[in-house]
C-alpha positions, 0 to 999 in steps of 0.5 A: 524522485525527479531530475533536472538533467536530460536522460542520455539513453533510452533506458535512462529516458524510461527510468526518468519518466517512471520516476518523474513527477514534474514534467507533463509526461511524468505526471501523465504516467503517475495519473495513469498508473494511479487510475489503473490501480484504482480500477484494478481494485474496483474490479476485484470488489465488483466481481464479488457481486451477482453479475450477468454473464456478459458483465462478468466476461467484460470485467474479465477482459478489462482486468486482463487488459489492465494487467497487461498494461501493468505488466508492461510497466513491471517489465519497463521498471526492471529494464530501466533500473540501473541495478536490475537484480535489486529492482527485481527483488525490491518489495514494490516490484515483488508486489507489482508482480504478485498483483498482476499474476492472477489475471495474466494466468487466465490469459496465458494458461489455456482453459482458465476463465472467469471461474478460475479467478474465484478459486484458491490461490488466484483468488487470494493473490488478487487482494495483494493489488491494494499494496501497489498504492504504497509505491505512490507514498514512496516520497513526498513528491506527487504529480500535483506537487510536494506535500509535507513530510508529516502529511505523508506519514499520516497518509501512510498510516491511513493507507496501512489501516485501509490495507489491513482492512482490505486484505483481511476482507479479501482473504476472509471472503476467499475463505468463507465465500461458499461455506458461509451463507452470511458472506456473499459479497466483498462488502459482507467480508469488509463489514465483518473485518471492520466490526471485528478489528474495531472490537465491536463484534456484533456477532451476526457474521462469524467464521465457519471454516478453519481458514476463516478463523486463522484469517481473523486471528491474523488480522486482529494481530496485524491490527493490534501490532502494526497500526500502533507501531506505525502510529507510535513512530509518527508521534515520536517523529512529530515530537522530535521534529519540534526539538533541536538535535543537540547532544548533552556532553555530560550525560549524552541526552539528545534532542532538547527544547529550542529554548533550553539552556541546560540539559533537562536530565542532568542540568549541564549547560548546553547553551542552546541558542533560541530566537525570542522574536 
């Protein structure tokens, strides 16, 4: 979303640069937030591998620092919104808040440290940060220019598939790490999810906890229901995009071929214009 008129107030200036994709400052904000989100997710993955204590502490400090920056963005979005209540409960804003909560809890709650991010709810909440990428697909305008609507729909579908894989792997890792000796890293969990959701099912990794089994069942249902539903929407939109939005006055059928002169359902004349050049 962009605007050519100059913002009048400080609030409007903040809103402008958070939403703008064309000015140098707006592009810098977009690129910066995208890089921070990528690093935010990368830390989650790397943190599941065996690391030296100094490296773990450095990652924790970096994660907290990134969380502080993203928390500032969260506050600025609410502050700059024309309807702050609506912005507060906007799905993207809720996801932003949930994704930065674990690291901020370590910063704000005395006694929490590196191990706290590997326990219970905080560990599970950390995987929600991948949902932040959906904000970048809110419209077809990006910091590098405008893309076709069809390309954007395909990008959303790809992001949906990757999100299901990533969140399922994160939750499976949270449930199985420890009790299941076969799940030592995020890579193990991701491998299990991909093999399971693609129905290959080698059987070398199986859930051993009730929560791990429920995560598996939920992931399979999400893959079976969400991906075909979104893919079906894209196919329908691509199909109707090639048709003219004309409704037959006889039977009410909408969307006809560009060269149609008669309704293909009832045969009524619709006189659809068509350039034969």
